[in-house]
N, CA, C and O atoms as a GROMACS GRO file, in nm:
protein
  160
    1UNK      N    1   9.786   8.415  11.974
    1UNK     CA    2   9.840   8.403  11.824
    1UNK      C    3  10.026   8.378  11.818
    1UNK      O    4  10.110   8.444  11.880
    2UNK      N    5  10.050   8.270  11.731
    2UNK     CA    6  10.181   8.274  11.714
    2UNK      C    7  10.222   8.382  11.632
    2UNK      O    8  10.133   8.451  11.582
    3UNK      N    9  10.312   8.402  11.615
    3UNK     CA   10  10.391   8.525  11.554
    3UNK      C   11  10.427   8.494  11.412
    3UNK      O   12  10.466   8.586  11.340
    4UNK      N   13  10.416   8.358  11.362
    4UNK     CA   14  10.390   8.339  11.244
    4UNK      C   15  10.265   8.377  11.170
    4UNK      O   16  10.258   8.423  11.056
    5UNK      N   17  10.178   8.351  11.246
    5UNK     CA   18  10.007   8.363  11.213
    5UNK      C   19  10.036   8.542  11.204
    5UNK      O   20   9.981   8.593  11.107
    6UNK      N   21  10.104   8.624  11.280
    6UNK     CA   22  10.080   8.737  11.250
    6UNK      C   23  10.154   8.821  11.108
    6UNK      O   24  10.120   8.925  11.052
    7UNK      N   25  10.266   8.728  11.082
    7UNK     CA   26  10.327   8.759  10.988
    7UNK      C   27  10.246   8.729  10.874
    7UNK      O   28  10.229   8.827  10.801
    8UNK      N   29  10.194   8.630  10.839
    8UNK     CA   30  10.136   8.576  10.725
    8UNK      C   31   9.997   8.680  10.705
    8UNK      O   32   9.949   8.700  10.593
    9UNK      N   33   9.949   8.731  10.811
    9UNK     CA   34   9.856   8.846  10.830
    9UNK      C   35   9.901   8.939  10.760
    9UNK      O   36   9.839   8.976  10.661
   10UNK      N   37  10.012   8.993  10.794
   10UNK     CA   38  10.098   9.104  10.746
   10UNK      C   39  10.090   9.107  10.608
   10UNK      O   40  10.014   9.176  10.541
   11UNK      N   41  10.179   9.022  10.566
   11UNK     CA   42  10.189   8.997  10.441
   11UNK      C   43  10.071   8.961  10.309
   11UNK      O   44  10.080   8.989  10.190
   12UNK      N   45   9.950   8.883  10.390
   12UNK     CA   46   9.822   8.910  10.306
   12UNK      C   47   9.778   9.034  10.275
   12UNK      O   48   9.740   9.069  10.164
   13UNK      N   49   9.784   9.117  10.395
   13UNK     CA   50   9.712   9.241  10.375
   13UNK      C   51   9.828   9.313  10.276
   13UNK      O   52   9.777   9.360  10.174
   14UNK      N   53   9.944   9.327  10.284
   14UNK     CA   54  10.041   9.404  10.206
   14UNK      C   55   9.996   9.364  10.074
   14UNK      O   56   9.962   9.462  10.007
   15UNK      N   57   9.984   9.244  10.011
   15UNK     CA   58   9.952   9.211   9.871
   15UNK      C   59   9.805   9.226   9.805
   15UNK      O   60   9.776   9.227   9.686
   16UNK      N   61   9.694   9.239   9.955
   16UNK     CA   62   9.600   9.316   9.905
   16UNK      C   63   9.630   9.401   9.832
   16UNK      O   64   9.634   9.402   9.708
   17UNK      N   65   9.660   9.494   9.924
   17UNK     CA   66   9.705   9.643   9.893
   17UNK      C   67   9.769   9.657   9.755
   17UNK      O   68   9.731   9.748   9.680
   18UNK      N   69   9.860   9.574   9.719
   18UNK     CA   70   9.931   9.574   9.596
   18UNK      C   71   9.836   9.554   9.478
   18UNK      O   72   9.816   9.632   9.384
   19UNK      N   73   9.776   9.421   9.503
   19UNK     CA   74   9.637   9.392   9.384
   19UNK      C   75   9.574   9.512   9.371
   19UNK      O   76   9.575   9.552   9.255
   20UNK      N   77   9.502   9.605   9.476
   20UNK     CA   78   9.429   9.716   9.459
   20UNK      C   79   9.477   9.813   9.390
   20UNK      O   80   9.418   9.875   9.301
   21UNK      N   81   9.617   9.834   9.440
   21UNK     CA   82   9.679   9.956   9.362
   21UNK      C   83   9.708   9.920   9.218
   21UNK      O   84   9.680  10.008   9.136
   22UNK      N   85   9.755   9.815   9.174
   22UNK     CA   86   9.812   9.757   9.057
   22UNK      C   87   9.658   9.781   8.948
   22UNK      O   88   9.647   9.832   8.837
   23UNK      N   89   9.563   9.724   9.031
   23UNK     CA   90   9.407   9.723   8.946
   23UNK      C   91   9.388   9.832   8.881
   23UNK      O   92   9.358   9.854   8.764
   24UNK      N   93   9.420   9.924   9.009
   24UNK     CA   94   9.322  10.077   8.986
   24UNK      C   95   9.421  10.159   8.853
   24UNK      O   96   9.378  10.228   8.760
   25UNK      N   97   9.570  10.120   8.887
   25UNK     CA   98   9.659  10.126   8.761
   25UNK      C   99   9.607  10.107   8.653
   25UNK      O  100   9.580  10.201   8.578
   26UNK      N  101   9.586   9.997   8.626
   26UNK     CA  102   9.555   9.911   8.498
   26UNK      C  103   9.423   9.981   8.452
   26UNK      O  104   9.421  10.033   8.340
   27UNK      N  105   9.303   9.984   8.540
   27UNK     CA  106   9.213  10.063   8.491
   27UNK      C  107   9.206  10.229   8.461
   27UNK      O  108   9.110  10.293   8.417
   28UNK      N  109   9.330  10.274   8.497
   28UNK     CA  110   9.359  10.434   8.441
   28UNK      C  111   9.420  10.440   8.350
   28UNK      O  112   9.444  10.549   8.300
   29UNK      N  113   9.470  10.313   8.291
   29UNK     CA  114   9.537  10.314   8.165
   29UNK      C  115   9.434  10.278   8.053
   29UNK      O  116   9.434  10.340   7.947
   30UNK      N  117   9.359  10.192   8.074
   30UNK     CA  118   9.244  10.140   8.005
   30UNK      C  119   9.144  10.250   7.985
   30UNK      O  120   9.112  10.267   7.868
   31UNK      N  121   9.085  10.336   8.081
   31UNK     CA  122   8.969  10.456   8.060
   31UNK      C  123   9.099  10.523   7.985
   31UNK      O  124   9.072  10.495   7.868
   32UNK      N  125   9.207  10.587   7.981
   32UNK     CA  126   9.283  10.661   7.942
   32UNK      C  127   9.277  10.628   7.765
   32UNK      O  128   9.222  10.714   7.695
   33UNK      N  129   9.316  10.542   7.718
   33UNK     CA  130   9.281  10.424   7.592
   33UNK      C  131   9.164  10.438   7.537
   33UNK      O  132   9.157  10.461   7.416
   34UNK      N  133   9.027  10.423   7.633
   34UNK     CA  134   8.929  10.444   7.590
   34UNK      C  135   8.881  10.598   7.532
   34UNK      O  136   8.814  10.626   7.433
   35UNK      N  137   8.933  10.674   7.621
   35UNK     CA  138   8.868  10.804   7.614
   35UNK      C  139   8.959  10.826   7.457
   35UNK      O  140   8.892  10.833   7.354
   36UNK      N  141   9.083  10.834   7.449
   36UNK     CA  142   9.155  10.835   7.338
   36UNK      C  143   9.113  10.790   7.178
   36UNK      O  144   9.143  10.843   7.071
   37UNK      N  145   9.018  10.654   7.213
   37UNK     CA  146   8.969  10.590   7.108
   37UNK      C  147   8.825  10.681   7.078
   37UNK      O  148   8.788  10.694   6.961
   38UNK      N  149   8.762  10.731   7.170
   38UNK     CA  150   8.653  10.769   7.150
   38UNK      C  151   8.640  10.896   7.104
   38UNK      O  152   8.534  10.939   7.059
   39UNK      N  153   8.766  10.977   7.114
   39UNK     CA  154   8.774  11.100   7.097
   39UNK      C  155   8.830  11.132   6.909
   39UNK      O  156   8.830  11.242   6.853
   40UNK      N  157   8.872  10.989   6.844
   40UNK     CA  158   8.868  10.995   6.708
   40UNK      C  159   8.791  11.011   6.646
   40UNK      O  160   8.808  11.014   6.525
   0.00000   0.00000   0.00000
């Protein structure tokens, strides 16, 4: 395995983790917003 491949693999996994984290944050925001709307 070339070092470039390893670097790309590492980058890809980090991007995937970032995407998951961002998606979770967005979902939490929507959930809170939804709860506020429902409580009115």
